C-alpha positions as CSV (number, residue, x, y, z in Angstrom):
1,M,124.1,78.9,152.7
2,T,122.2,81.6,151.2
3,S,120.6,84.3,152.9
4,L,117.4,85.9,152.0
5,P,116.8,89.6,152.0
6,A,115.4,91.3,154.9
7,S,112.4,92.9,152.9
8,T,111.9,93.4,148.7
9,Q,111.1,96.5,147.1
10,R,108.2,94.7,145.0
11,A,106.4,91.3,145.2
12,L,106.2,90.3,141.7
13,G,104.4,87.0,141.3
14,L,101.0,84.8,139.6
15,A,97.3,85.5,140.5
16,I,96.0,81.9,139.1
17,D,92.0,81.4,138.7
18,L,91.4,77.9,139.2
19,D,87.3,78.6,138.2
20,T,88.7,80.0,135.1
21,C,91.4,77.3,133.9
22,V,90.5,74.9,131.3
23,G,93.5,72.7,131.5
24,C,94.5,73.2,127.8
25,H,98.3,73.2,128.8
26,A,98.9,76.0,126.4
27,C,100.8,77.6,129.2
28,I,103.2,75.0,129.6
29,I,103.8,75.1,125.8
30,A,104.6,78.6,126.1
31,C,106.9,78.4,128.9
32,K,108.9,75.8,127.6
33,E,109.2,77.4,124.3
34,W,110.6,80.7,125.6
35,N,112.9,79.1,128.3
36,T,114.2,77.0,125.8
37,A,115.4,79.6,123.5
38,N,116.1,82.4,125.6
39,Y,116.9,82.6,129.0
40,G,119.7,80.4,130.3
41,A,120.7,76.8,129.2
42,P,117.9,75.2,127.1
43,L,115.0,73.5,128.8
44,S,116.3,70.0,127.6
45,D,114.2,66.4,126.7
46,R,115.4,63.0,126.4
47,D,113.9,60.4,124.0
48,A,111.3,62.9,123.1
49,Y,109.6,60.3,120.9
50,G,110.8,57.3,122.3
51,S,109.1,54.9,124.7
52,D,110.4,56.7,128.0
53,P,110.2,60.3,127.0
54,V,111.9,62.7,130.1
55,G,111.9,66.4,129.8
56,T,112.4,69.7,131.9
57,F,109.5,71.8,132.6
58,L,109.3,74.7,134.9
59,N,105.1,74.8,134.9
60,R,102.8,72.1,134.8
61,V,99.0,71.4,135.0
62,H,97.4,68.7,137.3
63,T,93.6,67.7,136.8
64,Y,91.4,66.6,139.8
65,E,88.1,65.2,140.0
66,Y,86.6,65.7,143.4
67,Q,83.4,65.7,145.1
68,P,83.0,69.1,146.9
69,A,83.0,68.7,150.9
70,D,79.3,70.9,150.7
71,S,77.5,69.1,148.0
72,D,74.2,67.2,148.5
73,S,74.4,65.2,145.6
74,L,77.2,63.1,143.9
75,D,78.0,65.2,141.5
76,F,81.5,65.6,140.9
77,Q,83.7,68.6,139.9
78,V,86.8,69.0,137.9
79,T,89.7,71.6,138.5
80,H,92.6,72.2,136.5
81,F,95.6,73.1,138.9
82,P,98.7,74.8,137.5
83,K,101.7,74.5,139.1
84,S,105.3,76.7,139.1
85,C,107.6,78.3,141.5
86,L,105.6,80.3,144.2
87,H,108.4,82.7,144.7
88,C,107.8,82.4,148.5
89,E,108.8,85.1,151.1
90,D,110.7,82.6,153.3
91,A,112.0,80.5,150.3
92,P,113.5,77.3,151.8
93,C,115.0,76.5,148.3
94,V,117.4,79.3,149.1
95,T,118.3,78.8,152.5
96,V,119.4,75.3,152.1
97,C,121.5,76.0,148.9
98,P,125.5,75.1,149.9
99,T,126.9,77.7,147.1
100,G,124.3,80.3,146.9
101,A,123.5,79.7,143.4
102,S,119.9,80.0,144.5
103,Y,118.9,83.6,145.4
104,K,115.9,85.5,146.0
105,R,116.1,89.3,144.6
106,S,115.4,92.4,146.8
107,E,114.1,94.6,144.0
108,D,111.6,92.2,143.0
109,G,111.0,89.2,145.0
110,I,111.5,86.9,142.2
111,V,113.4,83.7,143.1
112,L,115.9,82.6,140.8
113,V,119.2,80.2,140.1
114,N,122.4,81.6,138.8
115,E,123.3,78.1,136.6
116,E,127.2,78.9,136.6
117,A,127.4,78.2,140.4
118,C,125.1,75.9,140.8
119,I,126.4,72.4,141.2
120,G,123.0,70.3,140.8
121,C,123.3,68.8,144.1
122,G,119.5,68.8,144.5
123,L,119.3,70.2,148.0
124,C,116.7,73.0,146.9
125,A,114.5,70.7,145.2
126,W,114.4,68.4,148.7
127,A,113.7,71.6,150.4
128,C,110.7,72.8,148.3
129,P,107.5,71.5,149.3
130,Y,105.7,72.3,146.2
131,G,108.2,70.1,143.9
132,A,108.6,73.4,141.9
133,R,112.2,72.8,141.0
134,E,113.5,69.8,138.3
135,L,117.1,68.8,138.0
136,D,118.0,69.4,134.1
137,A,120.0,66.3,133.6
138,T,121.5,67.5,130.6
139,A,123.0,70.3,131.8
140,G,123.3,69.4,135.2
141,V,122.1,72.1,136.6
142,M,118.3,72.9,138.8
143,K,115.6,74.7,136.7
144,K,112.8,76.6,138.0
145,C,110.1,79.1,136.8
146,T,111.8,82.7,136.7
147,L,108.6,84.7,135.9
148,C,110.2,85.2,132.8
149,V,112.6,87.9,134.3
150,D,114.1,88.2,130.8
151,R,110.9,89.2,129.0
152,I,109.2,91.6,131.8
153,Y,112.1,94.1,131.7
154,N,113.1,93.7,128.2
155,E,112.2,97.5,126.6
156,N,112.9,95.7,123.4
157,L,109.6,94.1,123.5
158,P,106.1,95.8,123.2
159,E,105.1,96.6,126.7
160,V,101.9,94.4,126.3
161,D,104.5,91.5,125.8
162,R,106.6,92.3,129.0
163,E,104.7,89.8,131.0
164,P,105.5,86.1,131.6
165,A,104.9,84.0,128.6
166,C,102.3,81.8,130.4
167,V,100.5,85.0,131.3
168,R,100.4,86.3,127.6
169,T,99.4,82.9,126.3
170,C,96.6,81.8,128.4
171,P,93.6,81.6,126.1
172,A,91.3,81.8,129.1
173,G,92.5,84.5,131.1
174,A,93.2,82.4,134.1
175,R,96.8,83.6,134.9
176,H,97.5,87.5,136.0
177,F,100.9,88.9,136.8
178,G,101.5,91.7,139.1
179,D,103.3,93.5,142.0
180,F,101.3,92.0,145.3
181,A,102.9,94.6,147.3
182,D,101.0,97.2,145.4
183,P,97.5,97.2,147.0
184,G,96.1,99.0,143.9
185,S,97.5,96.2,141.6
186,Q,95.4,93.9,139.7
187,V,96.7,91.1,141.4
188,S,96.2,92.2,144.7
189,Q,92.3,93.5,143.8
190,L,91.5,90.0,142.7
191,V,92.7,88.2,145.9
192,R,90.7,91.1,147.7
193,E,87.9,90.4,145.7
194,R,88.1,86.8,145.7
195,G,90.2,85.4,148.3
196,S,92.8,83.3,147.8
197,I,94.2,79.9,148.7
198,T,97.5,79.2,150.3
199,L,99.3,76.0,149.9
200,M,100.7,74.1,152.8
201,P,100.6,76.9,155.1
202,E,101.8,74.7,158.2
203,M,105.2,75.1,155.9
204,E,105.4,78.8,156.5
205,T,107.0,79.6,153.1
206,K,104.7,82.7,152.7
207,P,104.2,81.8,149.0
208,V,103.9,85.0,146.7
209,N,101.8,83.5,144.1
210,A,97.9,83.4,145.0
211,Y,95.3,80.9,143.7
212,L,92.0,82.0,143.2
213,P,89.6,79.4,144.7
214,P,86.8,78.1,142.6
215,R,83.3,79.4,142.5
216,P,80.6,76.9,143.8
217,K,79.2,75.1,140.6
218,Q,75.4,74.7,140.1
219,Q,74.5,71.0,140.0
220,A,73.5,70.2,136.4
221,C,70.4,68.1,137.7
222,G,68.8,71.0,139.2
223,H,68.6,70.3,143.0
224,T,70.0,73.9,143.9
225,A,67.0,76.3,144.5
226,S,68.0,78.6,141.9
227,A,68.2,75.7,139.3
228,V,64.5,74.6,140.3
229,Q,63.1,78.2,140.1
230,A,64.9,78.6,136.3
231,K,62.8,75.3,135.4
232,S,59.9,76.8,136.7
233,A,59.7,80.1,135.4
234,P,57.2,80.7,132.9
235,E,58.3,80.5,129.2
236,T,56.6,83.5,128.2
237,A,58.6,85.7,130.4
238,S,60.2,88.7,128.5
239,P,64.1,88.3,127.7
240,T,66.4,90.8,129.3
241,G,70.0,91.7,128.6
242,F,71.8,90.0,125.9
243,L,69.0,87.8,125.1
244,A,66.7,90.9,124.5
245,W,69.1,92.1,122.3
246,L,69.0,88.7,120.0
247,D,65.4,88.6,120.3
248,G,65.3,92.0,118.9
249,A,68.0,91.2,116.2
250,L,66.1,87.8,115.0
251,S,62.8,89.5,115.2
252,R,64.2,92.6,112.6
253,L,65.7,89.6,110.6
254,E,62.5,87.7,110.6
255,G,60.5,91.0,109.2
256,S,63.2,91.6,106.4
257,S,62.7,88.1,105.2
258,S,59.0,88.5,104.8
259,D,59.2,91.9,102.9
260,K,61.3,90.4,100.6
261,T,58.9,87.2,100.5
262,A,55.8,89.6,99.8
């Protein structure tokens, strides 16, 4: 069995904003492309255009529709939930590996698979409570998110591109990459400001990745006090902020048109 490092110098991981993710799956496409063309054996697909396509993906997005527990209406909310390896501090997928193929790096905390040592037994997939590992049936080895380790340290890339492909691609800015061991990092600040959701804490795996919880949504039917106040506000109220700028711009445009007509 494989041992975990007593400590890691850094704790690299992702902070994923469930309030911002729009479920577009751009992160999935970017992850698939980068990890097929670069690190390790390609992520294979079987019968990709047939009636029963099967493929290997390191990142997936699940969509849930639910009614908030504290809601007093019948309105439902939709949350898109990206799922990949959480690079747990106490990773059971590592300690269960009989060949040492699964390991956690002491320098940055990233959990990886040495594909040359992997025998495809699947024990790590059974041990992972989050379903973050997949067997690539074509390559015969286990696959998982690497945090694009071949990308984040690649000095041949512009510095702005030295982050996981899913983070670089996300059009909504829902994914953030950084060092959770550094209290001054962006991901650490986001967790302090928003709080975070720990998945299945009873498993005591201590995930590094953090999920920022969805913010409460204002009911569309106007049941909340703020919505009622907004509806009852006089229509003649002077606009502020961006609306004030827009109102002024439109007024100037209208005045210019009148001068030309005269």
